[in-house]
Structures are given as C-alpha cells and as structure tokens.
C-alpha positions as CSV (number, residue, x, y, z in Angstrom):
1,M,-23.2,9.6,33.8
2,S,-26.1,7.5,34.8
3,A,-26.1,3.8,34.1
4,F,-28.8,4.5,31.6
5,G,-26.5,6.5,29.4
6,Q,-23.5,4.2,29.4
7,P,-24.6,1.9,26.6
8,E,-25.3,5.0,24.4
9,R,-21.9,6.4,25.1
10,A,-20.3,3.1,24.3
11,T,-22.1,3.0,21.0
12,Q,-21.1,6.6,20.2
13,N,-17.4,5.7,21.0
14,R,-17.6,2.8,18.5
15,V,-19.1,5.0,15.8
16,I,-16.4,7.6,16.4
17,A,-13.7,4.9,16.2
18,L,-15.2,3.7,12.9
19,F,-15.2,7.1,11.3
20,R,-11.6,7.9,12.5
21,E,-9.9,4.6,12.0
22,E,-11.7,3.0,9.0
23,L,-12.9,6.1,7.1
24,G,-10.1,8.5,7.9
25,Y,-12.2,11.3,9.4
26,R,-10.8,13.7,12.0
27,Y,-12.6,13.8,15.3
28,L,-13.2,17.3,16.6
29,G,-14.0,16.3,20.1
30,D,-17.1,16.1,22.3
31,W,-19.3,19.1,21.9
32,T,-21.3,18.4,25.1
33,D,-19.4,21.3,26.7
34,Q,-20.7,24.4,24.9
35,N,-18.3,26.8,26.5
36,R,-15.8,26.4,23.7
37,L,-18.4,26.3,20.9
38,D,-17.0,29.2,18.9
39,E,-13.4,27.7,19.0
40,R,-14.7,24.4,17.9
41,L,-16.7,25.9,15.1
42,D,-13.6,27.6,13.8
43,E,-11.7,24.3,13.9
44,T,-14.5,22.7,11.9
45,R,-14.5,25.5,9.3
46,A,-10.7,25.1,9.0
47,A,-11.0,21.4,8.5
48,I,-13.7,21.8,5.8
49,V,-11.6,24.4,4.0
50,Q,-8.6,22.1,4.2
51,S,-10.5,19.1,2.9
52,H,-12.0,21.1,0.1
53,A,-8.5,22.4,-1.0
54,V,-7.1,18.8,-1.0
55,F,-10.2,17.5,-2.9
56,T,-10.0,20.2,-5.6
57,K,-6.3,19.8,-5.9
58,T,-6.5,16.0,-6.5
59,C,-9.6,15.9,-8.7
60,S,-9.9,17.2,-12.2
61,F,-13.3,18.2,-13.6
62,S,-12.3,18.8,-17.2
C-alpha cells in the first residue's frame, strides 16, 4: 500500500472497530480480494437471515 492510502486504511480500521466493538456488528472481512466474492455473499446472506430470525423472535408486533 502506498503512503497515500495509509491514513485511509487507518480510518477504515477505526470505523470497523467501532461497528464491531461498540455496536455489536459482525465483520465479514476485507472484500478487496474479489476471488472469494460468492463465498462472502453467502456468509452475508446467512448473517442477515440469522439477524432477522433473532429480531422477529425477540420483537412482538401485536
């Protein structure tokens, strides 16, 4: 990585840490490498389905 991109990467790492540690989000990795895109999309879909199931189980809309 060039010196130009280092501050940007540091900022991205701080944002990732905020979402993971403070907000409880699950980090699905760096998608820069597109070779595993299908696998990561499947992981994302599974995480969304799981989150939806937990949400609907814990919330009542009566």
